[in-house]
C-alpha positions as CSV (number, residue, x, y, z in Angstrom):
1,M,-70.4,29.0,-113.2
2,D,-67.6,31.1,-114.8
3,W,-64.4,30.4,-113.0
4,R,-62.7,33.2,-114.9
5,T,-65.0,36.0,-114.0
6,I,-63.1,39.1,-113.0
7,I,-65.8,40.4,-110.7
8,Y,-64.4,39.3,-107.4
9,V,-66.7,39.9,-104.5
10,I,-64.5,38.8,-101.6
11,L,-65.8,35.9,-99.6
12,L,-64.3,36.2,-96.2
13,V,-65.5,35.6,-92.7
14,S,-67.5,38.1,-90.8
15,L,-64.5,39.0,-88.7
16,T,-65.4,42.7,-88.4
17,V,-65.1,42.6,-84.6
18,T,-61.4,42.5,-83.6
19,K,-60.6,39.6,-81.4
20,A,-57.3,39.8,-79.4
21,L,-55.1,36.7,-79.5
22,P,-55.6,34.8,-76.3
23,R,-52.7,35.1,-73.9
24,T,-50.8,32.2,-72.4
25,S,-49.0,32.0,-69.1
26,G,-45.6,32.3,-70.9
27,D,-46.5,35.7,-72.5
28,T,-44.9,38.8,-71.2
29,E,-46.0,42.3,-72.2
30,F,-43.3,45.0,-72.2
31,K,-45.3,48.1,-71.4
32,T,-42.8,50.5,-69.9
33,I,-39.6,51.9,-71.3
34,G,-37.6,50.1,-68.6
35,Q,-39.2,46.7,-69.4
36,R,-38.6,47.3,-73.1
37,F,-35.0,48.2,-72.5
38,T,-34.4,45.0,-70.5
39,Q,-36.1,42.9,-73.1
40,L,-34.2,44.3,-76.1
41,Q,-30.8,45.0,-74.4
42,E,-29.1,48.4,-74.8
43,D,-27.7,48.0,-78.3
44,N,-30.9,46.9,-79.9
45,F,-33.0,49.4,-77.9
46,K,-30.8,52.3,-79.0
47,A,-30.8,51.0,-82.6
48,I,-34.6,50.8,-82.7
49,A,-34.8,54.3,-81.2
50,L,-32.5,55.6,-84.0
51,I,-34.8,53.9,-86.6
52,L,-38.0,55.4,-85.1
53,F,-36.6,58.9,-85.0
54,A,-35.1,58.7,-88.5
55,Q,-38.5,57.4,-89.8
56,Y,-40.6,59.9,-88.0
57,V,-38.7,63.1,-88.7
58,P,-38.2,63.7,-92.4
59,G,-35.1,65.6,-93.1
60,G,-33.7,65.2,-89.6
61,T,-29.9,65.2,-89.6
62,F,-27.9,62.2,-88.3
63,S,-26.6,64.2,-85.4
64,S,-30.1,65.3,-84.2
65,V,-31.5,61.8,-84.7
66,A,-28.6,60.1,-82.8
67,A,-28.9,62.7,-80.0
68,M,-32.6,61.9,-79.6
69,A,-31.9,58.1,-79.6
70,E,-29.2,58.6,-77.0
71,G,-31.6,60.6,-74.8
72,V,-34.3,58.0,-74.7
73,T,-31.7,55.3,-74.1
74,A,-30.3,57.2,-71.2
75,L,-33.8,57.6,-69.7
76,A,-34.4,53.8,-70.1
77,R,-31.1,53.1,-68.5
78,R,-32.1,55.3,-65.5
79,C,-35.5,53.7,-65.2
80,V,-34.0,50.2,-65.0
81,A,-31.2,51.1,-62.6
82,A,-33.5,52.8,-60.1
83,A,-36.4,50.3,-60.7
84,S,-38.2,53.6,-60.9
85,D,-41.9,54.3,-60.9
86,T,-41.5,58.0,-61.7
87,P,-44.0,59.5,-64.1
88,D,-41.4,59.6,-66.9
89,C,-40.6,55.9,-66.5
90,L,-44.3,55.0,-66.6
91,K,-45.2,57.1,-69.7
92,P,-46.4,55.1,-72.8
93,L,-43.5,54.5,-75.2
94,D,-45.1,56.4,-78.1
95,R,-45.6,59.5,-75.9
96,I,-41.9,59.3,-74.7
97,F,-40.7,59.2,-78.3
98,L,-43.0,62.1,-79.5
99,D,-42.1,64.2,-76.4
100,T,-38.4,63.7,-77.3
101,I,-39.0,64.9,-80.9
102,C,-41.0,67.9,-79.6
103,Q,-38.2,68.9,-77.2
104,E,-35.6,68.9,-80.0
105,E,-34.7,72.3,-81.5
106,N,-34.2,72.9,-85.2
107,L,-37.0,70.6,-86.3
108,P,-39.4,73.2,-87.8
109,Q,-41.4,70.6,-89.7
110,A,-42.4,69.0,-86.4
111,A,-43.7,72.3,-84.8
112,A,-47.3,72.0,-86.1
113,C,-47.6,68.5,-84.8
114,C,-46.1,69.3,-81.5
115,A,-48.7,72.0,-80.9
116,K,-51.4,69.2,-80.8
117,K,-52.4,67.0,-78.0
118,D,-52.4,63.2,-78.1
119,P,-53.7,61.2,-80.0
120,E,-54.0,64.0,-82.6
121,R,-50.3,64.7,-82.2
122,N,-49.4,61.1,-83.1
123,D,-51.8,61.2,-86.1
124,C,-50.2,64.4,-87.2
125,F,-46.7,62.8,-87.2
126,L,-48.0,59.8,-89.1
127,S,-49.5,62.2,-91.7
128,L,-46.1,63.9,-91.9
129,K,-44.4,60.6,-92.4
130,N,-46.9,59.6,-95.1
131,S,-46.3,62.9,-96.9
132,S,-42.5,62.2,-96.9
133,R,-42.9,59.2,-99.3
134,G,-40.5,59.7,-102.1
135,F,-38.6,62.4,-100.1
136,S,-35.4,60.3,-100.4
137,S,-34.4,57.7,-103.0
138,P,-34.5,54.1,-101.9
139,L,-31.3,52.4,-100.8
140,E,-29.0,51.6,-103.7
141,R,-25.6,50.1,-104.0
142,P,-23.3,52.8,-102.6
143,D,-20.6,54.6,-104.6
144,A,-17.5,52.8,-103.3
145,E,-15.2,55.7,-102.8
146,A,-17.9,58.0,-101.2
147,A,-19.0,55.1,-98.9
148,C,-15.4,54.6,-97.7
149,R,-15.0,58.3,-97.0
150,N,-18.2,58.1,-94.9
151,H,-16.8,55.0,-93.2
152,S,-13.9,57.0,-91.9
153,Q,-16.1,60.0,-90.9
154,H,-19.0,58.4,-89.1
155,Q,-18.5,56.3,-86.0
156,P,-20.2,54.1,-85.0
157,L,-20.6,53.1,-88.6
158,T,-23.6,50.9,-88.0
159,G,-25.5,53.8,-86.5
160,Y,-25.0,55.9,-89.6
161,F,-26.1,53.1,-91.9
162,I,-29.3,52.5,-89.8
163,Y,-30.1,56.2,-90.1
164,E,-29.6,56.2,-93.8
165,V,-31.8,53.2,-94.5
166,S,-34.5,54.4,-92.1
167,R,-34.9,57.8,-93.6
168,R,-35.0,56.3,-97.1
169,H,-37.5,53.7,-96.0
170,P,-39.8,55.3,-93.4
171,F,-42.2,52.3,-93.4
172,L,-39.7,49.5,-93.4
173,Y,-40.0,47.0,-90.4
174,A,-37.3,47.9,-87.9
175,P,-35.9,44.4,-87.4
176,T,-35.2,44.1,-91.1
177,I,-33.0,47.2,-90.9
178,L,-31.3,45.8,-87.8
179,S,-30.6,42.4,-89.6
180,V,-28.7,44.0,-92.5
181,A,-26.7,46.5,-90.5
182,P,-24.0,43.9,-89.5
183,R,-23.7,42.9,-93.2
184,Y,-23.1,46.5,-94.1
185,E,-20.4,46.8,-91.4
186,E,-18.7,43.7,-92.6
187,M,-18.7,44.9,-96.3
188,M,-17.2,48.2,-95.2
189,R,-14.5,46.5,-93.2
190,N,-13.7,44.1,-96.1
191,C,-13.7,46.7,-98.8
192,C,-12.5,49.9,-97.1
193,G,-9.8,48.2,-95.1
194,S,-7.5,48.6,-98.1
195,A,-8.9,51.9,-99.3
196,A,-5.5,52.9,-100.5
197,G,-5.7,50.2,-103.1
198,P,-6.7,50.7,-106.8
199,S,-10.2,52.2,-107.2
200,H,-11.3,49.4,-109.6
201,A,-10.5,46.8,-106.9
202,L,-12.7,48.8,-104.4
203,E,-15.5,48.9,-107.0
204,E,-15.3,45.1,-107.6
205,C,-15.4,44.5,-103.8
206,F,-18.6,46.5,-103.5
207,Q,-20.2,44.8,-106.6
208,R,-19.6,41.4,-104.9
209,Q,-20.7,42.3,-101.4
210,A,-23.4,45.0,-101.8
211,P,-26.2,42.6,-102.8
212,K,-26.1,41.0,-99.4
213,V,-27.0,44.4,-97.9
214,V,-29.2,46.0,-100.5
215,K,-31.3,43.0,-101.6
216,P,-33.0,42.2,-98.3
217,V,-33.9,45.9,-97.8
218,R,-35.4,46.1,-101.3
219,E,-37.3,42.8,-101.1
220,D,-38.8,43.6,-97.6
221,A,-39.7,47.1,-98.7
222,L,-41.4,45.7,-101.9
223,R,-43.3,43.1,-99.9
224,Q,-44.5,45.7,-97.4
225,E,-45.5,48.1,-100.2
226,H,-47.3,45.3,-102.0
227,T,-49.3,44.3,-98.9
228,C,-50.2,47.9,-98.2
229,G,-51.2,48.3,-101.8
230,I,-53.7,45.4,-101.5
231,L,-55.1,46.8,-98.3
232,K,-55.5,50.3,-99.8
233,K,-56.9,49.2,-103.2
234,F,-59.0,46.2,-102.3
235,G,-59.7,46.7,-98.6
236,E,-59.3,44.8,-95.4
237,R,-61.6,41.9,-96.3
238,T,-59.4,41.0,-99.3
239,L,-56.3,41.2,-97.2
240,K,-58.0,38.9,-94.6
241,A,-59.0,36.4,-97.3
242,L,-55.4,36.3,-98.6
243,K,-54.1,35.8,-95.0
244,L,-56.7,33.1,-94.4
245,A,-55.4,31.1,-97.3
246,Q,-51.8,31.6,-96.5
247,I,-52.1,30.8,-92.8
248,S,-54.2,27.7,-93.5
249,Q,-51.5,26.5,-95.8
250,K,-48.7,27.3,-93.3
251,F,-50.5,25.7,-90.3
252,P,-52.8,22.9,-91.7
253,R,-53.1,21.3,-88.2
254,A,-54.5,24.5,-86.7
255,A,-58.3,24.6,-85.9
256,F,-60.4,27.0,-87.9
257,G,-61.0,29.2,-84.8
258,T,-57.3,29.6,-84.2
259,V,-56.7,30.5,-87.8
260,E,-59.5,33.1,-87.6
261,E,-57.8,34.7,-84.6
262,L,-54.4,34.8,-86.4
263,V,-56.0,36.3,-89.5
264,V,-57.5,39.2,-87.5
265,A,-54.3,39.8,-85.6
266,V,-52.2,39.8,-88.8
267,S,-54.7,42.1,-90.5
268,D,-54.6,44.6,-87.6
269,M,-50.8,44.5,-87.6
270,H,-50.7,45.4,-91.3
271,K,-53.1,48.3,-90.7
272,D,-50.7,49.8,-88.2
273,C,-47.7,49.1,-90.4
274,C,-49.3,50.6,-93.5
275,R,-50.3,53.8,-91.8
276,G,-46.7,54.2,-90.5
277,D,-47.4,53.4,-86.8
278,T,-43.9,51.8,-86.2
279,L,-44.5,51.1,-82.5
280,G,-48.0,49.7,-83.0
281,C,-46.7,47.6,-85.9
282,M,-43.9,46.1,-83.8
283,R,-46.2,45.6,-80.8
284,H,-48.7,43.7,-82.9
285,R,-46.0,41.6,-84.6
286,E,-44.5,40.6,-81.3
287,E,-47.8,39.6,-79.8
288,I,-48.4,37.3,-82.8
289,L,-44.9,35.9,-82.6
290,R,-45.3,35.2,-78.8
291,Y,-48.6,33.5,-79.4
292,V,-47.4,31.4,-82.3
293,C,-44.3,30.2,-80.5
294,A,-46.3,29.5,-77.3
295,N,-48.7,27.4,-79.3
296,Q,-46.4,25.5,-81.5
297,H,-47.9,22.2,-80.4
298,I,-51.3,23.1,-82.1
299,L,-49.8,25.1,-85.0
300,S,-46.7,23.6,-86.5
301,S,-43.8,21.3,-86.0
302,K,-41.6,23.3,-88.4
303,I,-41.0,26.4,-86.4
304,Q,-39.2,25.2,-83.3
305,Q,-35.8,26.6,-84.4
306,C,-37.4,29.9,-85.3
307,C,-39.0,30.2,-81.9
308,E,-35.6,29.6,-80.2
309,Q,-34.2,32.7,-81.9
310,P,-34.3,36.2,-80.3
311,L,-37.7,37.8,-80.7
312,L,-36.6,40.3,-83.3
313,Q,-35.3,37.6,-85.6
314,R,-38.3,35.2,-85.4
315,S,-40.6,36.9,-87.9
316,A,-38.5,36.4,-91.0
317,C,-37.7,32.8,-89.9
318,I,-41.4,31.8,-89.4
319,V,-42.5,33.5,-92.7
320,T,-40.0,31.5,-94.7
321,A,-40.4,28.2,-92.8
322,E,-41.8,25.3,-94.6
323,N,-45.5,24.6,-94.4
324,D,-46.3,22.1,-91.7
325,D,-47.3,18.5,-92.7
326,K,-51.0,17.9,-93.3
327,P,-52.7,15.9,-90.6
328,K,-52.6,12.2,-91.5
329,D,-56.4,11.8,-91.0
330,L,-57.2,14.8,-93.3
331,S,-59.5,13.6,-96.1
332,P,-58.2,14.5,-99.6
333,H,-61.5,16.1,-100.7
334,V,-64.0,18.6,-99.4
335,R,-67.1,17.1,-101.0
336,E,-69.2,17.8,-98.0
337,F,-69.3,21.4,-99.2
338,I,-71.1,20.2,-102.3
339,E,-72.8,17.0,-101.3
340,D,-74.3,17.8,-97.9
341,K,-78.1,18.3,-98.1
342,G,-78.1,21.3,-95.8
343,I,-75.5,23.2,-97.8
344,C,-77.8,25.9,-99.2
345,E,-79.4,26.5,-95.9
346,R,-76.0,27.1,-94.2
347,F,-75.0,29.3,-97.1
348,A,-78.1,31.4,-96.7
349,Q,-77.8,31.6,-92.9
350,E,-74.0,32.3,-92.5
351,K,-72.7,33.0,-95.9
352,D,-69.3,34.6,-95.0
353,L,-68.5,32.1,-92.3
354,H,-69.4,29.2,-94.6
355,L,-67.3,30.5,-97.4
356,A,-64.4,31.1,-95.0
357,R,-64.6,27.5,-93.8
358,F,-64.5,26.3,-97.4
359,L,-61.4,28.4,-98.1
360,Y,-59.7,27.2,-94.9
361,E,-60.5,23.5,-95.6
362,Y,-59.4,23.8,-99.2
363,S,-56.2,25.7,-98.5
364,R,-54.9,23.4,-95.8
365,R,-55.3,20.5,-98.2
366,H,-53.5,22.2,-101.1
367,P,-50.0,23.6,-100.3
368,E,-49.2,23.1,-104.0
369,F,-51.6,25.9,-105.0
370,S,-50.8,29.6,-104.8
371,A,-52.8,31.7,-102.4
372,Q,-54.2,33.7,-105.3
373,M,-55.4,30.6,-107.0
374,L,-57.1,29.5,-103.8
375,L,-59.0,32.8,-103.7
376,R,-60.1,32.2,-107.3
377,I,-61.3,28.8,-106.3
378,G,-63.2,30.3,-103.3
379,K,-64.9,32.8,-105.7
380,G,-65.8,29.9,-108.0
381,Y,-67.4,28.1,-105.1
382,E,-69.4,31.2,-104.1
383,D,-70.7,31.6,-107.7
384,L,-71.7,27.9,-107.7
385,L,-73.7,28.2,-104.5
386,Q,-75.4,31.5,-105.7
387,E,-76.5,29.8,-108.9
388,C,-77.4,26.4,-107.5
389,C,-79.1,27.5,-104.3
390,R,-81.7,29.6,-106.2
391,P,-85.3,28.3,-106.1
392,G,-85.9,26.0,-109.1
393,A,-82.2,25.1,-109.7
394,P,-81.9,21.5,-110.8
395,S,-80.7,19.0,-108.2
396,S,-77.7,18.1,-110.3
397,C,-76.5,21.7,-110.4
398,L,-73.9,21.4,-107.5
399,S,-72.4,18.2,-108.8
400,R,-70.9,19.9,-111.8
401,G,-68.7,22.1,-109.6
402,E,-66.0,19.5,-109.2
403,E,-65.5,19.2,-112.9
404,E,-65.3,22.9,-113.4
405,L,-62.8,23.2,-110.6
406,R,-60.6,20.6,-112.2
407,T,-60.7,22.5,-115.5
408,H,-59.7,25.7,-113.8
409,I,-56.8,24.0,-112.0
410,Y,-55.6,22.4,-115.2
411,E,-55.7,25.7,-117.1
412,T,-53.7,27.5,-114.4
413,E,-51.1,24.8,-114.1
414,S,-50.8,24.7,-117.9
415,V,-50.1,28.4,-118.2
416,M,-47.2,28.0,-115.7
417,R,-45.8,24.8,-117.3
418,T,-45.9,26.4,-120.7
419,S,-44.1,29.5,-119.5
420,C,-41.4,27.3,-117.9
421,D,-41.0,25.2,-121.0
422,I,-40.4,28.4,-123.0
423,Y,-38.0,29.7,-120.4
424,K,-36.0,26.4,-120.3
425,E,-35.8,26.4,-124.1
426,K,-34.8,30.1,-124.7
427,G,-32.8,31.0,-121.6
428,D,-32.9,34.4,-119.8
429,Y,-32.2,36.9,-122.6
430,Y,-34.5,35.5,-125.3
431,F,-37.3,34.6,-122.7
432,Q,-37.2,38.3,-121.6
433,N,-37.4,39.4,-125.2
434,E,-40.6,37.3,-125.6
435,L,-42.0,39.0,-122.5
436,L,-40.9,42.4,-123.8
437,M,-42.8,41.9,-127.0
438,S,-45.9,40.8,-125.2
439,F,-45.9,43.5,-122.5
440,T,-45.0,46.3,-124.9
441,K,-48.1,45.5,-126.9
442,K,-50.2,45.3,-123.8
443,M,-48.7,48.5,-122.2
444,P,-47.0,50.5,-124.9
445,Q,-47.3,53.7,-122.8
446,L,-44.6,52.5,-120.4
447,T,-41.0,53.6,-121.0
448,S,-38.4,51.2,-122.3
449,A,-36.7,51.3,-118.9
450,E,-39.9,50.3,-117.1
451,L,-40.7,47.5,-119.5
452,I,-37.2,46.2,-119.3
453,Q,-37.2,46.3,-115.5
454,F,-40.6,44.6,-115.1
455,T,-39.8,41.9,-117.7
456,R,-36.4,41.3,-116.1
457,E,-38.1,40.7,-112.8
458,M,-40.5,38.2,-114.5
459,T,-37.5,36.4,-116.1
460,A,-35.9,36.1,-112.7
461,I,-39.1,34.3,-111.5
462,G,-38.5,31.7,-114.3
463,S,-34.9,31.2,-113.0
464,K,-36.1,30.8,-109.4
465,C,-39.2,28.8,-109.9
466,C,-39.0,26.7,-113.0
467,Q,-36.4,24.4,-111.5
468,L,-38.8,23.4,-108.7
469,G,-41.0,20.4,-108.5
470,Q,-44.7,20.5,-109.5
471,D,-45.7,20.8,-105.8
472,K,-43.8,24.1,-105.4
473,L,-43.9,25.6,-108.9
474,L,-47.3,27.3,-108.7
475,P,-46.9,29.0,-105.3
476,C,-43.4,30.2,-106.2
477,A,-44.3,31.5,-109.7
478,E,-47.7,33.1,-109.1
479,E,-46.8,34.6,-105.7
480,H,-43.6,36.2,-107.1
481,L,-45.4,37.3,-110.2
482,D,-48.0,38.9,-108.0
483,L,-45.3,41.2,-106.6
484,V,-44.3,42.4,-110.1
485,L,-48.0,42.9,-111.2
486,G,-48.5,44.8,-107.9
487,A,-45.7,47.1,-108.9
488,I,-47.2,47.6,-112.4
489,C,-50.5,48.4,-110.8
490,R,-49.0,50.9,-108.4
491,R,-47.3,52.5,-111.4
492,H,-50.7,52.7,-113.1
493,A,-52.2,54.3,-109.9
494,A,-49.5,57.0,-110.0
495,D,-49.7,57.6,-113.8
496,P,-52.5,55.7,-115.6
497,I,-51.3,53.4,-118.4
498,N,-54.4,52.4,-120.4
499,P,-58.0,51.2,-119.9
500,G,-57.1,47.5,-120.0
501,V,-54.5,47.8,-117.3
502,C,-57.0,49.9,-115.3
503,R,-59.6,47.2,-115.5
504,C,-57.2,44.4,-114.4
505,C,-55.7,46.4,-111.6
506,S,-59.0,47.6,-110.2
507,S,-61.6,44.8,-110.6
508,S,-60.1,41.9,-108.6
509,Y,-57.0,41.1,-106.7
510,A,-57.2,37.4,-107.2
511,F,-57.9,37.6,-110.9
512,R,-55.3,40.2,-111.6
513,R,-52.7,37.8,-113.1
514,P,-55.1,36.0,-115.5
515,C,-56.7,39.3,-116.5
516,I,-53.3,40.9,-117.4
517,G,-52.3,37.6,-119.1
518,K,-55.3,37.9,-121.4
519,L,-54.7,41.5,-122.4
520,E,-54.2,41.9,-126.1
521,R,-52.6,44.8,-128.0
522,D,-53.8,48.1,-126.7
523,E,-56.0,49.4,-129.6
524,S,-56.2,52.9,-128.0
525,Y,-52.5,53.5,-128.3
526,V,-51.3,56.1,-130.8
527,P,-47.9,54.8,-132.2
528,L,-44.8,56.9,-132.0
529,A,-44.1,59.1,-135.1
530,L,-41.0,58.3,-137.1
531,T,-38.7,61.3,-136.2
532,P,-35.0,61.6,-137.1
533,G,-33.9,60.7,-133.6
534,L,-36.3,57.8,-133.0
535,F,-33.8,55.1,-134.1
536,A,-30.3,56.2,-133.4
537,F,-27.4,53.9,-134.1
538,H,-24.0,54.7,-132.5
539,A,-20.6,53.0,-131.8
540,D,-21.8,51.8,-128.4
541,L,-23.5,49.0,-130.3
542,C,-20.0,47.6,-130.8
543,T,-19.4,47.1,-127.1
544,T,-18.0,43.8,-126.1
545,E,-19.9,43.9,-122.8
546,E,-22.7,41.5,-123.4
547,Q,-25.1,43.0,-120.8
548,K,-24.8,46.5,-122.2
549,L,-25.3,45.3,-125.8
550,Q,-28.4,43.3,-124.8
551,R,-29.8,46.3,-123.0
552,R,-29.4,48.5,-126.1
553,K,-31.0,45.8,-128.3
554,Q,-33.9,45.6,-126.0
555,E,-34.4,49.4,-125.9
556,M,-34.5,49.4,-129.7
557,L,-37.0,46.4,-129.7
558,V,-39.3,48.4,-127.4
559,T,-39.1,51.5,-129.6
560,L,-39.8,49.4,-132.7
561,L,-42.9,47.9,-131.1
562,Q,-44.0,51.4,-129.9
563,Y,-43.6,52.6,-133.5
564,K,-45.2,49.6,-135.2
565,P,-47.4,47.8,-132.6
566,Q,-49.0,45.6,-135.2
567,I,-45.7,44.3,-136.5
568,S,-45.9,40.5,-137.4
569,P,-43.3,38.0,-136.2
570,E,-42.0,37.6,-139.8
571,Q,-41.5,41.3,-140.2
572,L,-39.8,41.5,-136.9
573,G,-37.5,38.7,-137.9
574,S,-36.6,40.5,-141.2
575,V,-35.9,43.8,-139.5
576,T,-33.8,42.1,-136.8
577,A,-31.7,40.3,-139.4
578,A,-31.1,43.5,-141.3
579,F,-30.0,45.3,-138.1
580,A,-27.7,42.4,-137.1
581,A,-26.0,42.5,-140.6
582,M,-25.5,46.3,-140.4
583,R,-24.0,46.0,-136.9
584,E,-21.6,43.4,-138.0
585,R,-20.4,45.5,-141.0
586,C,-20.1,48.7,-139.1
587,C,-18.3,47.2,-136.0
588,A,-15.7,45.7,-138.4
589,Q,-14.9,49.2,-139.7
590,D,-12.1,51.5,-138.4
591,S,-14.7,54.1,-137.7
592,P,-17.9,52.4,-136.6
593,E,-19.6,55.8,-135.8
594,A,-19.2,57.0,-139.3
595,C,-20.5,53.8,-140.7
596,F,-23.6,53.9,-138.5
597,L,-24.1,57.5,-139.5
598,T,-24.3,56.4,-143.2
599,E,-25.9,53.0,-142.9
600,G,-28.4,53.8,-140.1
601,P,-30.8,55.9,-142.2
602,E,-30.5,53.4,-145.1
603,L,-31.6,50.6,-142.7
604,I,-34.6,52.7,-141.5
605,K,-35.7,53.2,-145.1
606,R,-35.4,49.5,-145.9
607,S,-37.2,48.6,-142.7
608,E,-40.0,51.0,-143.6
609,K,-40.6,49.1,-146.9
610,M,-40.5,45.8,-145.1
611,L,-43.1,47.0,-142.6
612,S,-45.4,48.6,-145.1
613,G,-45.4,45.4,-147.3
């Protein structure tokens, strides 16, 4: 059996028929607009309405979106006050929202959808929403002075922020936007309260406080895009396999049937979220949260505090909660999946279900493994059964599976330990340079900005994960790295990089990380030609700002590798030393620019000789 095969035929359960989560006596469904208003309270209801309209209507102005949100809030208020059963109050929520959009004037982009009947009208709006991807740039740290001007012009401030984030991230989960809005308001009060002060003080204030606002939005948007990318590229069965491993790790006390139901529910939720059905996405998520919290006693002892929070805040809390403790009577091994005499018969009769049970049993026993590694182990087990259950296979065939499994685990852990050892030895900057050299050779078609960004994110993983104990290192490192590799693969899907990246991004989700790790220098790449402007040396190399200097050096490193992909470590060392000497001489001159203008071409000539030797 080849544990490293990249042909990943996903193993999961035959869960093709959707099963609803069983309801408990404590569950409450909020079907009407009045019930939803009462559940959320007015401020949250109005904020979510604002999010929905901003996400559904590309190009809608703040005033039109706010007016629509105010309109449905007023309707909800009337329905609650009159305990009314009028037709308007009993309409499904999605119809109320779409009717409101279609009654609004000055929304020409909505006219074609409004001419349709439901459910085609809803599908049309979702299509419009999907076509708006990239319409607005993602949320960035705001320009301090411009933000403070908006602060004085838009009241309520939180409403304008919610509108801006929602239109820029039309697929972002509404409670995520709600959770960061108060932080934005706090930042604006703290920084703009003394707007008459010096502009540099204003800028410093924003630099300190903006990450608390921008980072959660970016991270949640990235995770959602990542999950949707898995669903789109590898299909629902791969997503279900991933969720089966993750849920089994999170809730190791839960019975297999319960985990099955949660896997289906979570998969259905992501299908709605990924096609932009905001209301369906929220409804599915809340059903899951209500079920999980009503069944804590059979799921987890670690989520009680999460379930005591308001419904809109529970999801993030449960996702980040610790895995529950394993049952005390849980055996450390799953040898019955190899040693039982009837194993091949069960595999033949119920292949998917048998493989799913193996993945569930193995995952709940190994919280120290990443979900991606668990999927690779599941694939290895499937390969073992396919080989050893054939007629004529030797009786000892299955027994070698455990040794091959140990080898695979050791190899995976060794890769992570080695990376962490290098990180601890070299530190952020030099570790990133090592990654830059590796990935520029694997993917020289990427721009220097892309390569620097991707390797910076990988370096941050070292900072975050390498300090953890062995029991948490692998899930932390591989699952964060999976997000970066997912971004690289989405970049490839938008603009193909090279055949090696194509193979790794297309063949198997679970084997994507080891596949990209084993890529060598791209032999199909045509190196950059040496033009007069390829290596330009200017006085900005004399900056005392370390981060700017490091960025310039990294840009030149990428260009050098794109020019000479086959450069040896010794040659690179010689060129780097010559550059450092030139920089030191020129930066000591009264006119560094003139010095670089003279010495730069000379350095290029000498470097050419070094590289051709």
